[in-house]
MARDONU-165987 format. One line per field, with one value per residue (C-alpha): residue number from 0; x, y, z; residue in one letter. Coordinates in nm, 2 decimals, m for minus. Layout:
<rs>
resi <- (NUM, ...)
xx <- (X, ...)
yy <- (Y, ...)
zz <- (Z, ...)
resn <- (A, ...)
</rs>
This chain:
<rs>
resi <- (0, 1, 2, 3, 4, 5, 6, 7, 8, 9, 10, 11, 12, 13, 14, 15, 16, 17, 18, 19, 20, 21, 22, 23, 24, 25, 26, 27, 28, 29, 30, 31, 32, 33, 34, 35, 36, 37, 38, 39, 40, 41, 42, 43, 44, 45, 46, 47, 48, 49, 50, 51, 52, 53, 54, 55, 56, 57, 58, 59, 60, 61, 62, 63, 64, 65, 66, 67, 68, 69, 70, 71, 72, 73, 74, 75, 76, 77, 78, 79, 80, 81, 82, 83, 84, 85, 86, 87, 88, 89, 90, 91, 92, 93, 94, 95, 96, 97, 98, 99, 100, 101, 102, 103, 104, 105, 106, 107, 108, 109, 110, 111, 112, 113, 114, 115, 116, 117, 118, 119, 120, 121, 122, 123, 124, 125, 126, 127, 128, 129, 130, 131, 132, 133, 134, 135, 136, 137, 138, 139, 140, 141, 142, 143, 144, 145, 146, 147, 148, 149, 150, 151, 152, 153, 154, 155, 156, 157, 158, 159, 160, 161, 162, 163, 164, 165, 166, 167, 168, 169, 170, 171, 172, 173, 174, 175, 176, 177, 178, 179, 180, 181, 182, 183, 184, 185, 186, 187, 188, 189, 190, 191, 192, 193, 194, 195, 196, 197, 198, 199, 200, 201, 202, 203, 204, 205, 206, 207, 208, 209, 210, 211, 212, 213, 214, 215, 216, 217, 218, 219, 220, 221, 222, 223, 224, 225, 226, 227, 228, 229, 230, 231, 232, 233, 234, 235, 236, 237, 238, 239, 240, 241, 242, 243, 244, 245, 246, 247, 248, 249, 250, 251, 252, 253, 254, 255, 256, 257, 258, 259, 260, 261, 262, 263, 264, 265, 266, 267, 268, 269, 270, 271, 272, 273, 274)
xx <- (1.64, 1.31, 1.19, 1.52, 1.49, 1.13, 1.23, 1.51, 1.27, 1.02, 1.29, 1.47, 1.19, 1.41, 1.19, 1.45, 1.42, 1.04, 1.07, 1.32, 1.10, 0.80, 0.98, 1.10, 0.75, 0.60, 0.87, 0.79, 0.42, 0.46, 0.71, 0.47, 0.18, 0.38, 0.50, 0.15, 0.02, 0.31, 0.17, m0.19, m0.38, m0.11, m0.18, 0.05, 0.02, 0.24, 0.29, 0.39, 0.51, 0.27, 0.43, 0.56, 0.72, 0.76, 1.10, 1.23, 1.33, 1.10, 1.15, 0.83, 0.73, 0.59, 0.40, 0.32, 0.03, m0.01, m0.38, m0.34, m0.42, m0.14, 0.11, 0.39, 0.51, 0.87, 1.10, 0.85, 0.99, 0.80, 0.87, 0.88, 1.13, 1.43, 1.40, 1.26, 1.24, 1.25, 1.05, 1.24, 0.97, 0.63, 0.43, 0.07, m0.16, 0.13, 0.28, 0.62, 0.77, 1.03, 1.11, 1.22, 1.29, 1.04, 1.00, 0.73, 0.82, 0.51, 0.29, m0.08, m0.29, m0.13, m0.31, m0.08, m0.07, m0.07, 0.25, 0.39, 0.48, 0.76, 0.90, 1.15, 1.02, 1.05, 1.35, 1.53, 1.45, 1.15, 1.04, 0.66, 0.47, 0.13, m0.03, m0.17, m0.40, m0.30, m0.60, m0.41, m0.41, m0.12, m0.12, 0.23, 0.31, 0.50, 0.87, 0.94, 1.21, 1.29, 1.14, 1.02, 0.96, 0.82, 0.51, 0.43, 0.21, 0.08, m0.27, m0.19, 0.01, 0.36, 0.60, 0.72, 0.61, 0.80, 0.75, 0.52, 0.53, 0.28, 0.25, 0.51, 0.77, 1.08, 1.27, 1.13, 0.86, 0.58, 0.32, 0.14, m0.23, m0.49, m0.50, m0.79, m0.77, m0.61, m0.25, 0.01, 0.11, 0.47, 0.35, 0.20, 0.39, 0.39, 0.55, 0.32, 0.02, 0.10, 0.05, m0.29, m0.62, m0.59, m0.33, m0.11, 0.03, 0.35, 0.31, 0.63, 0.71, 0.73, 0.75, 0.49, 0.45, 0.14, m0.04, 0.09, m0.13, 0.04, m0.12, m0.02, m0.10, 0.16, 0.45, 0.69, 0.74, 0.54, 0.26, 0.49, 0.75, 0.50, 0.35, 0.70, 0.77, 0.44, 0.51, 0.85, 0.69, 0.43, 0.69, 0.94, 0.70, 0.50, 0.83, 0.89, 0.55, 0.41, 0.04, 0.01, m0.28, m0.32, m0.50, m0.57, m0.77, m1.11, m1.04, m0.90, m0.77, m0.73, m0.39, m0.35, m0.08, m0.01, 0.06, m0.30, m0.27, 0.06, m0.09, m0.41, m0.21, 0.03, m0.27, m0.43, m0.11, m0.06, m0.39, m0.41, m0.41, m0.50, m0.82)
yy <- (m3.16, m3.26, m3.43, m3.63, m3.75, m3.85, m4.06, m4.22, m4.30, m4.46, m4.67, m4.78, m4.80, m4.64, m4.51, m4.25, m4.10, m4.10, m3.91, m3.66, m3.60, m3.55, m3.30, m3.11, m3.11, m2.98, m2.71, m2.60, m2.59, m2.39, m2.14, m2.10, m2.03, m1.78, m1.61, m1.58, m1.44, m1.19, m1.02, m1.00, m0.69, m0.44, m0.09, 0.15, 0.53, 0.79, 1.14, 1.39, 1.75, 2.03, 2.09, 1.82, 1.92, 1.71, 1.55, 1.67, 1.41, 1.44, 1.30, 1.11, 0.97, 0.62, 0.46, 0.09, 0.02, m0.32, m0.37, m0.69, m0.71, m0.93, m1.04, m0.80, m0.76, m0.86, m0.78, m0.61, m0.46, m0.23, m0.32, 0.01, m0.06, 0.18, 0.20, m0.07, 0.06, m0.21, m0.22, m0.46, m0.47, m0.31, m0.37, m0.48, m0.19, 0.05, 0.25, 0.20, 0.50, 0.54, 0.76, 0.73, 0.95, 0.94, 1.15, 1.18, 1.26, 1.46, 1.72, 1.65, 1.42, 1.08, 0.79, 0.58, 0.22, m0.09, m0.21, m0.54, m0.62, m0.87, m1.06, m1.34, m1.41, m1.65, m1.80, m1.67, m1.97, m1.82, m1.46, m1.42, m1.13, m0.97, m0.70, m0.40, m0.13, 0.23, 0.46, 0.80, 1.07, 1.31, 1.64, 1.71, 2.07, 2.17, 2.23, 2.61, 2.71, 2.96, 3.28, 3.52, 3.85, 4.02, 3.80, 3.92, 4.22, 4.46, 4.58, 4.86, 4.64, 4.71, 4.43, 4.56, 4.88, 5.07, 4.96, 5.14, 5.17, 4.96, 4.77, 4.49, 4.31, 4.54, 4.67, 5.02, 5.07, 5.29, 5.30, 5.10, 5.03, 4.81, 4.45, 4.38, 4.00, 3.96, 4.05, 3.78, 3.71, 3.81, 4.17, 4.20, 4.45, 4.24, 4.50, 4.77, 4.54, 4.45, 4.82, 4.84, 4.64, 4.54, 4.40, 4.64, 4.56, 4.69, 4.82, 4.81, 4.96, 4.72, 4.73, 4.61, 4.62, 4.65, 4.32, 4.10, 3.90, 3.61, 3.53, 3.18, 3.26, 3.54, 3.32, 3.17, 2.80, 2.48, 2.43, 2.26, 2.52, 2.80, 2.63, 2.59, 2.96, 3.06, 2.84, 3.00, 3.35, 3.25, 3.11, 3.40, 3.69, 3.56, 3.51, 3.88, 3.97, 4.08, 3.99, 3.75, 3.64, 3.40, 3.40, 3.05, 3.09, 3.23, 3.16, 3.45, 3.42, 3.77, 3.87, 3.80, 3.72, 3.43, 3.06, 2.98, 3.18, 3.01, 2.67, 2.76, 2.89, 2.60, 2.36, 2.52, 2.50, 2.13, 2.02, 2.26, 2.10, 2.40, 2.50)
zz <- (0.78, 0.95, 0.63, 0.59, 0.95, 0.89, 0.59, 0.79, 1.07, 0.84, 0.66, 0.97, 1.22, 1.48, 1.77, 1.87, 1.52, 1.56, 1.88, 1.73, 1.43, 1.65, 1.86, 1.55, 1.39, 1.72, 1.74, 1.38, 1.46, 1.77, 1.61, 1.31, 1.54, 1.74, 1.42, 1.30, 1.62, 1.63, 1.32, 1.42, 1.52, 1.43, 1.29, 1.11, 1.10, 0.92, 1.06, 0.79, 0.84, 0.76, 0.42, 0.19, m0.14, m0.46, m0.52, m0.18, 0.08, 0.38, 0.73, 0.81, 1.15, 1.16, 1.45, 1.50, 1.73, 1.90, 1.96, 2.14, 2.51, 2.63, 2.37, 2.28, 1.92, 1.84, 1.55, 1.33, 1.01, 0.77, 0.41, 0.23, m0.04, 0.01, 0.39, 0.62, 0.98, 1.24, 1.57, 1.80, 2.07, 2.11, 2.43, 2.43, 2.39, 2.32, 2.03, 1.88, 1.71, 1.44, 1.14, 0.78, 0.47, 0.18, m0.13, m0.40, m0.76, m0.84, m0.68, m0.61, m0.39, m0.32, m0.16, 0.05, m0.07, 0.14, 0.30, 0.43, 0.78, 0.82, 1.11, 1.17, 1.52, 1.70, 1.52, 1.22, 0.99, 0.83, 0.76, 0.78, 0.63, 0.65, 0.43, 0.61, 0.46, 0.50, 0.47, 0.46, 0.19, 0.14, m0.04, m0.20, m0.29, m0.60, m0.53, m0.53, m0.78, m1.06, m0.93, m1.20, m1.04, m1.35, m1.32, m0.97, m1.01, m0.75, m0.74, m0.98, m1.22, m1.08, m1.00, m0.66, m0.48, m0.21, 0.14, 0.37, 0.75, 0.95, 1.27, 1.27, 1.47, 1.43, 1.73, 1.70, 1.96, 1.83, 2.11, 2.38, 2.37, 2.54, 2.45, 2.21, 2.19, 1.84, 1.92, 1.98, 2.34, 2.27, 2.22, 2.57, 2.79, 3.11, 3.34, 3.23, 3.25, 3.61, 3.70, 3.55, 3.56, 3.19, 2.95, 2.76, 2.41, 2.25, 1.89, 1.68, 1.35, 1.06, 0.68, 0.43, 0.05, m0.15, m0.22, m0.50, m0.74, m0.91, m1.24, m1.36, m1.72, m1.73, m1.62, m1.88, m1.95, m1.93, m1.68, m1.43, m1.46, m1.41, m1.11, m0.95, m1.02, m0.86, m0.56, m0.52, m0.53, m0.27, m0.03, m0.07, m0.06, 0.24, 0.42, 0.36, 0.51, 0.18, 0.11, m0.19, m0.40, m0.69, m1.02, m1.16, m1.47, m1.36, m0.99, m0.79, m0.44, m0.28, m0.13, 0.23, 0.49, 0.72, 0.73, 0.64, 0.32, 0.23, 0.27, 0.08, m0.22, m0.22, m0.20, m0.50, m0.70, m0.60, m0.75, m1.05, m1.39, m1.61, m1.77)
resn <- (X, X, X, X, X, X, X, X, X, X, X, X, X, X, X, X, X, X, X, X, X, X, X, X, X, X, X, X, X, X, X, X, X, X, X, X, X, X, X, X, X, X, X, X, X, X, X, X, X, X, X, X, X, X, X, X, X, X, X, X, X, X, X, X, X, X, X, X, X, X, X, X, X, X, X, X, X, X, X, X, X, X, X, X, X, X, X, X, X, X, X, X, X, X, X, X, X, X, X, X, X, X, X, X, X, X, X, X, X, X, X, X, X, X, X, X, X, X, X, X, X, X, X, X, X, X, X, X, X, X, X, X, X, X, X, X, X, X, X, X, X, X, X, X, X, X, X, X, X, X, X, X, X, X, X, X, X, X, X, X, X, X, X, X, X, X, X, X, X, X, X, X, X, X, X, X, X, X, X, X, X, X, X, X, X, X, X, X, X, X, X, X, X, X, X, X, X, X, X, X, X, X, X, X, X, X, X, X, X, X, X, X, X, X, X, X, X, X, X, X, X, X, X, X, X, X, X, X, X, X, X, X, X, X, X, X, X, X, X, X, X, X, X, X, X, X, X, X, X, X, X, X, X, X, X, X, X, X, X, X, X, X, X, X, X, X, X, X, X, X, X, X, X, X, X)
</rs>
């Protein structure tokens, strides 16, 4: 439209058309400058859950940081393909927060690629975009599936051994002893501790099985199937408070309990490629 009015002004010599074209060109220049400034000095961060499994849709938090001192950011959209979260307004020097669902088809280490920021500000005639680098790395665990209990061997070669009594979290109170610093706070007997000069800890009866070693070479199927089976055993048996270890070729990880052991075993399985 502006170009047509410009040609008409040149051909007719109409001063009013010259003024109108000048105003339109000035408006385009100002809106282009505002749109360019609107995309400057923006940073994007992704916040992933502690555990991300292959092929499983995962809710991911995304934050947009406006590093400008005065100018807010308006109508910023993240171009991620399937989902494009929109940040309507982010104040200067502030964070905008959103979420989206992502999935990764394969286990292993994934480097997050660059993405595009888009905005139709200040008018919805043009959509301007800017490429932003994302320097984040993500470790994707294998999806647990297809448990094969025969491949989970105890320390003496048995698949599963009878449970034995130990300190645990069941409702049966076994005894009360002094706090030593390693017990969880929920085990502290507060009423009894108030009557003494030191903390007292409740000891409950629990159940445990002998440690299990998962040997990947003894599982059935392809490498990916065996890794998925091993991941399933790790998740399930640690959930049952059974110490689990892992044998990956010549590397042996001793059986242990806890969330740290779960993440360590799943991390090893995520990056294992045989050999």
